[in-house]
BATOR-190923 format. One record per atom (N, C-alpha, C, CB): residue number from 1; residue in one letter; x negated, y negated, z; atom name. Coordinates in nm, 4 decimals. Glycine has a CB too. Example, Ala and Ser with C-alpha at 12.3 -4.5 7.8 and 13.67 -1.06 7.14 Angstrom:
! BATOR-190923
+-----+------+----------+----------+----------+------+
| seq | type |       px |       py |       pz | atom |
+-----+------+----------+----------+----------+------+
|   1 |    A |  -1.3190 |   0.5690 |   0.7800 |    N |
|   1 |    A |  -1.2300 |   0.4500 |   0.7800 |   CA |
|   1 |    A |  -1.3200 |   0.3300 |   0.7800 |    C |
|   1 |    A |  -1.1308 |   0.4473 |   0.9046 |   CB |
|   2 |    S |  -1.2850 |   0.2250 |   0.7080 |    N |
|   2 |    S |  -1.3670 |   0.1060 |   0.7140 |   CA |
|   2 |    S |  -1.2900 |  -0.0030 |   0.7870 |    C |
|   2 |    S |  -1.4084 |   0.0598 |   0.5725 |   CB |
+-----+------+----------+----------+----------+------+
END
This chain:
! BATOR-190923
+-----+------+----------+----------+----------+------+
| seq | type |       px |       py |       pz | atom |
+-----+------+----------+----------+----------+------+
|   1 |    X |  -3.7759 |  -0.2252 |   0.7562 |    N |
|   1 |    X |  -3.6233 |  -0.3266 |   0.7449 |   CA |
|   1 |    X |  -3.6486 |  -0.3939 |   0.5928 |    C |
|   1 |    X |  -3.6083 |  -0.4847 |   0.8956 |   CB |
|   2 |    X |  -3.7478 |  -0.3973 |   0.5217 |    N |
|   2 |    X |  -3.7523 |  -0.4310 |   0.4169 |   CA |
|   2 |    X |  -3.7109 |  -0.3862 |   0.2972 |    C |
|   2 |    X |  -3.8280 |  -0.4460 |   0.4151 |   CB |
|   3 |    X |  -3.6744 |  -0.2218 |   0.3365 |    N |
|   3 |    X |  -3.5767 |  -0.1566 |   0.2542 |   CA |
|   3 |    X |  -3.4211 |  -0.2140 |   0.2572 |    C |
|   3 |    X |  -3.5790 |  -0.0122 |   0.2975 |   CB |
|   4 |    X |  -3.4003 |  -0.2421 |   0.3735 |    N |
|   4 |    X |  -3.2249 |  -0.2696 |   0.3806 |   CA |
|   4 |    X |  -3.2280 |  -0.4257 |   0.3231 |    C |
|   4 |    X |  -3.1392 |  -0.2595 |   0.5758 |   CB |
|   5 |    X |  -3.3278 |  -0.4977 |   0.3464 |    N |
|   5 |    X |  -3.3367 |  -0.6292 |   0.3111 |   CA |
|   5 |    X |  -3.2946 |  -0.6669 |   0.1624 |    C |
|   5 |    X |  -3.4707 |  -0.6671 |   0.3372 |   CB |
|   6 |    X |  -3.4105 |  -0.5487 |   0.0747 |    N |
|   6 |    X |  -3.3754 |  -0.5265 |  -0.1050 |   CA |
|   6 |    X |  -3.2203 |  -0.4845 |  -0.1036 |    C |
|   6 |    X |  -3.4835 |  -0.3738 |  -0.1964 |   CB |
|   7 |    X |  -3.1884 |  -0.3686 |  -0.0100 |    N |
|   7 |    X |  -3.0495 |  -0.2947 |  -0.0447 |   CA |
|   7 |    X |  -2.9458 |  -0.4284 |  -0.0600 |    C |
|   7 |    X |  -2.9929 |  -0.1719 |   0.0969 |   CB |
|   8 |    X |  -2.9632 |  -0.5213 |   0.0464 |    N |
|   8 |    X |  -2.8650 |  -0.6207 |   0.0757 |   CA |
|   8 |    X |  -2.8838 |  -0.7287 |  -0.0319 |    C |
|   8 |    X |  -2.8799 |  -0.6771 |   0.2232 |   CB |
|   9 |    X |  -2.9921 |  -0.7247 |  -0.0650 |    N |
|   9 |    X |  -3.0325 |  -0.8787 |  -0.1827 |   CA |
|   9 |    X |  -2.9549 |  -0.8093 |  -0.3317 |    C |
|   9 |    X |  -3.2786 |  -0.9154 |  -0.2221 |   CB |
|  10 |    X |  -2.9736 |  -0.6710 |  -0.3326 |    N |
|  10 |    X |  -2.9404 |  -0.5762 |  -0.4614 |   CA |
|  10 |    X |  -2.7615 |  -0.5921 |  -0.4825 |    C |
|  10 |    X |  -2.9946 |  -0.3835 |  -0.4211 |   CB |
|  11 |    X |  -2.7147 |  -0.5516 |  -0.3539 |    N |
|  11 |    X |  -2.5338 |  -0.5778 |  -0.3334 |   CA |
|  11 |    X |  -2.4883 |  -0.7128 |  -0.3662 |    C |
|  11 |    X |  -2.4767 |  -0.5598 |  -0.1685 |   CB |
|  12 |    X |  -2.5875 |  -0.8311 |  -0.3236 |    N |
|  12 |    X |  -2.5273 |  -0.9026 |  -0.3322 |   CA |
|  12 |    X |  -2.5206 |  -1.0306 |  -0.4779 |    C |
|  12 |    X |  -2.5511 |  -0.9249 |  -0.2163 |   CB |
|  13 |    X |  -2.6099 |  -0.9448 |  -0.5535 |    N |
|  13 |    X |  -2.6333 |  -1.0267 |  -0.6770 |   CA |
|  13 |    X |  -2.5157 |  -1.0279 |  -0.7777 |    C |
|  13 |    X |  -2.7574 |  -0.9741 |  -0.7489 |   CB |
|  14 |    X |  -2.4479 |  -0.8575 |  -0.7836 |    N |
|  14 |    X |  -2.3472 |  -0.8723 |  -0.8263 |   CA |
|  14 |    X |  -2.2359 |  -0.8695 |  -0.8181 |    C |
|  14 |    X |  -2.3503 |  -0.8496 |  -0.8662 |   CB |
|  15 |    X |  -2.1664 |  -0.9745 |  -0.8206 |    N |
|  15 |    X |  -2.0426 |  -1.0109 |  -0.7642 |   CA |
|  15 |    X |  -1.9432 |  -0.9832 |  -0.8657 |    C |
|  15 |    X |  -2.0384 |  -1.1526 |  -0.7183 |   CB |
|  16 |    X |  -1.9694 |  -0.9965 |  -0.9586 |    N |
|  16 |    X |  -1.8565 |  -1.0169 |  -1.0797 |   CA |
|  16 |    X |  -1.7482 |  -0.8928 |  -1.0675 |    C |
|  16 |    X |  -1.9371 |  -1.0112 |  -1.2496 |   CB |
|  17 |    X |  -1.7523 |  -0.7579 |  -1.0363 |    N |
|  17 |    X |  -1.6486 |  -0.6666 |  -1.0243 |   CA |
|  17 |    X |  -1.6204 |  -0.6768 |  -0.8857 |    C |
|  17 |    X |  -1.6793 |  -0.5275 |  -1.0712 |   CB |
|  18 |    X |  -1.6750 |  -0.7574 |  -0.7685 |    N |
|  18 |    X |  -1.6470 |  -0.7417 |  -0.6481 |   CA |
|  18 |    X |  -1.4926 |  -0.7591 |  -0.6198 |    C |
|  18 |    X |  -1.7294 |  -0.8272 |  -0.5780 |   CB |
|  19 |    X |  -1.4168 |  -0.8343 |  -0.7032 |    N |
|  19 |    X |  -1.2897 |  -0.8621 |  -0.6536 |   CA |
|  19 |    X |  -1.2001 |  -0.7740 |  -0.6943 |    C |
|  19 |    X |  -1.2472 |  -0.9815 |  -0.6831 |   CB |
|  20 |    X |  -1.2291 |  -0.6900 |  -0.8104 |    N |
|  20 |    X |  -1.1556 |  -0.5791 |  -0.8686 |   CA |
|  20 |    X |  -1.1958 |  -0.4753 |  -0.7330 |    C |
|  20 |    X |  -1.2148 |  -0.5279 |  -1.0454 |   CB |
|  21 |    X |  -1.3246 |  -0.4435 |  -0.7257 |    N |
|  21 |    X |  -1.3055 |  -0.3386 |  -0.6157 |   CA |
|  21 |    X |  -1.2472 |  -0.3548 |  -0.4929 |    C |
|  21 |    X |  -1.4117 |  -0.2941 |  -0.5823 |   CB |
|  22 |    X |  -1.2220 |  -0.4852 |  -0.4243 |    N |
|  22 |    X |  -1.1475 |  -0.4502 |  -0.3459 |   CA |
|  22 |    X |  -0.9811 |  -0.4774 |  -0.3475 |    C |
|  22 |    X |  -1.2073 |  -0.4923 |  -0.2548 |   CB |
|  23 |    X |  -0.9304 |  -0.5307 |  -0.4460 |    N |
|  23 |    X |  -0.7922 |  -0.4831 |  -0.4778 |   CA |
|  23 |    X |  -0.8004 |  -0.3489 |  -0.4831 |    C |
|  23 |    X |  -0.7328 |  -0.5344 |  -0.6033 |   CB |
|  24 |    X |  -0.8598 |  -0.2772 |  -0.5583 |    N |
|  24 |    X |  -0.8556 |  -0.1150 |  -0.5789 |   CA |
|  24 |    X |  -0.8391 |  -0.0557 |  -0.4159 |    C |
|  24 |    X |  -1.0232 |  -0.0489 |  -0.6646 |   CB |
|  25 |    X |  -0.9228 |  -0.1228 |  -0.3494 |    N |
|  25 |    X |  -0.9202 |  -0.0559 |  -0.1866 |   CA |
|  25 |    X |  -0.7916 |  -0.0932 |  -0.1397 |    C |
|  25 |    X |  -1.0419 |  -0.1190 |  -0.0687 |   CB |
|  26 |    X |  -0.7851 |  -0.2096 |  -0.1664 |    N |
|  26 |    X |  -0.6563 |  -0.2192 |  -0.0864 |   CA |
|  26 |    X |  -0.5298 |  -0.1409 |  -0.1129 |    C |
|  26 |    X |  -0.6164 |  -0.3460 |  -0.0925 |   CB |
|  27 |    X |  -0.5265 |  -0.1139 |  -0.2429 |    N |
|  27 |    X |  -0.4273 |  -0.0617 |  -0.3604 |   CA |
|  27 |    X |  -0.4389 |   0.0780 |  -0.3051 |    C |
|  27 |    X |  -0.4773 |  -0.0835 |  -0.5413 |   CB |
|  28 |    X |  -0.5445 |   0.1413 |  -0.2822 |    N |
|  28 |    X |  -0.5514 |   0.2731 |  -0.2281 |   CA |
|  28 |    X |  -0.4998 |   0.2883 |  -0.0626 |    C |
|  28 |    X |  -0.7055 |   0.3169 |  -0.2465 |   CB |
|  29 |    X |  -0.5430 |   0.1777 |   0.0225 |    N |
|  29 |    X |  -0.5016 |   0.1626 |   0.1489 |   CA |
|  29 |    X |  -0.3580 |   0.1430 |   0.1378 |    C |
|  29 |    X |  -0.5711 |   0.0563 |   0.2187 |   CB |
|  30 |    X |  -0.2747 |   0.0963 |   0.1196 |    N |
|  30 |    X |  -0.1313 |   0.1028 |   0.0648 |   CA |
|  30 |    X |  -0.0780 |   0.2465 |  -0.0002 |    C |
|  30 |    X |  -0.1220 |  -0.0084 |  -0.0492 |   CB |
|  31 |    X |  -0.1569 |   0.2879 |  -0.0896 |    N |
|  31 |    X |  -0.0916 |   0.4160 |  -0.1371 |   CA |
|  31 |    X |  -0.1184 |   0.5101 |  -0.0357 |    C |
|  31 |    X |  -0.1419 |   0.4691 |  -0.2747 |   CB |
|  32 |    X |  -0.1961 |   0.5109 |   0.0451 |    N |
|  32 |    X |  -0.2297 |   0.6114 |   0.1767 |   CA |
|  32 |    X |  -0.1420 |   0.6326 |   0.2780 |    C |
|  32 |    X |  -0.3392 |   0.5700 |   0.2520 |   CB |
|  33 |    X |  -0.0872 |   0.4855 |   0.3456 |    N |
|  33 |    X |   0.0178 |   0.4621 |   0.4181 |   CA |
|  33 |    X |   0.1503 |   0.5039 |   0.3794 |    C |
|  33 |    X |   0.0181 |   0.3466 |   0.4366 |   CB |
|  34 |    X |   0.1942 |   0.4695 |   0.2620 |    N |
|  34 |    X |   0.3123 |   0.5059 |   0.1987 |   CA |
|  34 |    X |   0.3435 |   0.6500 |   0.1671 |    C |
|  34 |    X |   0.3160 |   0.4385 |   0.0872 |   CB |
|  35 |    X |   0.2237 |   0.7613 |   0.1461 |    N |
|  35 |    X |   0.2123 |   0.8846 |   0.1637 |   CA |
|  35 |    X |   0.2756 |   0.9190 |   0.3014 |    C |
|  35 |    X |   0.0763 |   0.9203 |   0.1471 |   CB |
|  36 |    X |   0.1905 |   0.8508 |   0.3778 |    N |
|  36 |    X |   0.1787 |   0.8999 |   0.5403 |   CA |
|  36 |    X |   0.3522 |   0.8633 |   0.5668 |    C |
|  36 |    X |   0.0360 |   0.7815 |   0.6655 |   CB |
|  37 |    X |   0.3962 |   0.7524 |   0.5172 |    N |
|  37 |    X |   0.5083 |   0.7390 |   0.5547 |   CA |
|  37 |    X |   0.6209 |   0.8145 |   0.5231 |    C |
|  37 |    X |   0.5252 |   0.6453 |   0.5349 |   CB |
|  38 |    X |   0.6104 |   0.8802 |   0.3921 |    N |
|  38 |    X |   0.6756 |   0.9666 |   0.3523 |   CA |
|  38 |    X |   0.7072 |   1.1358 |   0.4327 |    C |
|  38 |    X |   0.6157 |   0.9621 |   0.2379 |   CB |
|  39 |    X |   0.5630 |   1.1469 |   0.4597 |    N |
|  39 |    X |   0.5525 |   1.2451 |   0.4933 |   CA |
|  39 |    X |   0.6425 |   1.2619 |   0.6411 |    C |
|  39 |    X |   0.4165 |   1.2651 |   0.4851 |   CB |
|  40 |    X |   0.6100 |   1.1938 |   0.7420 |    N |
|  40 |    X |   0.7036 |   1.1586 |   0.8528 |   CA |
|  40 |    X |   0.8175 |   1.1218 |   0.8437 |    C |
|  40 |    X |   0.6696 |   1.0800 |   0.9172 |   CB |
|  41 |    X |   0.8479 |   1.0512 |   0.7522 |    N |
|  41 |    X |   0.9975 |   0.9687 |   0.7757 |   CA |
|  41 |    X |   1.0867 |   1.0463 |   0.6571 |    C |
|  41 |    X |   0.9879 |   0.7642 |   0.7427 |   CB |
|  42 |    X |   1.0193 |   1.1260 |   0.5588 |    N |
|  42 |    X |   1.1034 |   1.1924 |   0.4504 |   CA |
|  42 |    X |   1.2182 |   1.2696 |   0.4947 |    C |
|  42 |    X |   1.0231 |   1.2826 |   0.3715 |   CB |
|  43 |    X |   1.2219 |   1.3362 |   0.5874 |    N |
|  43 |    X |   1.3288 |   1.4261 |   0.6491 |   CA |
|  43 |    X |   1.4602 |   1.3131 |   0.6431 |    C |
|  43 |    X |   1.2811 |   1.4873 |   0.8267 |   CB |
|  44 |    X |   1.4530 |   1.2329 |   0.7122 |    N |
|  44 |    X |   1.5108 |   1.1400 |   0.7821 |   CA |
|  44 |    X |   1.5793 |   1.0383 |   0.6436 |    C |
|  44 |    X |   1.3902 |   1.0676 |   0.8940 |   CB |
|  45 |    X |   1.4674 |   1.0054 |   0.5350 |    N |
|  45 |    X |   1.5287 |   0.9536 |   0.4543 |   CA |
|  45 |    X |   1.6512 |   1.0064 |   0.3481 |    C |
|  45 |    X |   1.4405 |   0.9153 |   0.4101 |   CB |
|  46 |    X |   1.5741 |   1.1296 |   0.3255 |    N |
|  46 |    X |   1.6350 |   1.2321 |   0.2375 |   CA |
|  46 |    X |   1.8199 |   1.2786 |   0.3016 |    C |
|  46 |    X |   1.5076 |   1.3827 |   0.2468 |   CB |
|  47 |    X |   1.7863 |   1.2486 |   0.4427 |    N |
|  47 |    X |   1.9542 |   1.2411 |   0.4949 |   CA |
|  47 |    X |   2.0428 |   1.1636 |   0.4962 |    C |
|  47 |    X |   1.9781 |   1.2531 |   0.5958 |   CB |
|  48 |    X |   1.9845 |   1.0278 |   0.5270 |    N |
|  48 |    X |   2.0257 |   0.9272 |   0.4969 |   CA |
|  48 |    X |   2.0807 |   0.9059 |   0.3572 |    C |
|  48 |    X |   1.9413 |   0.8576 |   0.5282 |   CB |
|  49 |    X |   2.0212 |   0.9138 |   0.2401 |    N |
|  49 |    X |   2.0465 |   0.8912 |   0.0974 |   CA |
|  49 |    X |   2.1475 |   1.0405 |   0.0413 |    C |
|  49 |    X |   1.8748 |   0.8733 |   0.0114 |   CB |
|  50 |    X |   2.1145 |   1.1561 |   0.1175 |    N |
|  50 |    X |   2.2159 |   1.2314 |   0.1348 |   CA |
|  50 |    X |   2.3611 |   1.2064 |   0.1384 |    C |
|  50 |    X |   2.1908 |   1.2751 |   0.2211 |   CB |
|  51 |    X |   2.3508 |   1.1302 |   0.2432 |    N |
|  51 |    X |   2.4956 |   1.0603 |   0.3392 |   CA |
|  51 |    X |   2.5500 |   1.0018 |   0.2462 |    C |
|  51 |    X |   2.4778 |   0.9432 |   0.4713 |   CB |
|  52 |    X |   2.4759 |   0.8823 |   0.1998 |    N |
|  52 |    X |   2.5296 |   0.7686 |   0.1174 |   CA |
|  52 |    X |   2.5717 |   0.8289 |  -0.0113 |    C |
|  52 |    X |   2.4230 |   0.6513 |   0.0935 |   CB |
|  53 |    X |   2.5014 |   0.9253 |  -0.0535 |    N |
|  53 |    X |   2.5351 |   0.9931 |  -0.2129 |   CA |
|  53 |    X |   2.6767 |   1.0657 |  -0.2006 |    C |
|  53 |    X |   2.4055 |   1.1261 |  -0.2684 |   CB |
|  54 |    X |   2.6874 |   1.1183 |  -0.0914 |    N |
|  54 |    X |   2.8484 |   1.2029 |  -0.0686 |   CA |
|  54 |    X |   2.9560 |   1.0955 |  -0.0393 |    C |
|  54 |    X |   2.8529 |   1.3222 |   0.0824 |   CB |
|  55 |    X |   2.9229 |   1.0010 |   0.0011 |    N |
|  55 |    X |   3.0166 |   0.8677 |   0.0076 |   CA |
|  55 |    X |   3.0830 |   0.8327 |  -0.0625 |    C |
|  55 |    X |   2.9782 |   0.7701 |   0.0168 |   CB |
|  56 |    X |   2.9977 |   0.7936 |  -0.1851 |    N |
|  56 |    X |   3.0227 |   0.7564 |  -0.2732 |   CA |
|  56 |    X |   3.0843 |   0.8391 |  -0.3926 |    C |
|  56 |    X |   2.9352 |   0.7049 |  -0.2841 |   CB |
+-----+------+----------+----------+----------+------+
END
């Protein structure tokens, strides 16, 4: 139990870069969601853009 408490105390003492790390994790999550959306919806989006391009 002492080892866990020591580890948690070590994590809490360095809070300077914590905000940047959180922003990086959020950005990575958004990128993953966007990639997954493009994989599943890529064909439909391509068809719509092709239709719009042909009508112009």
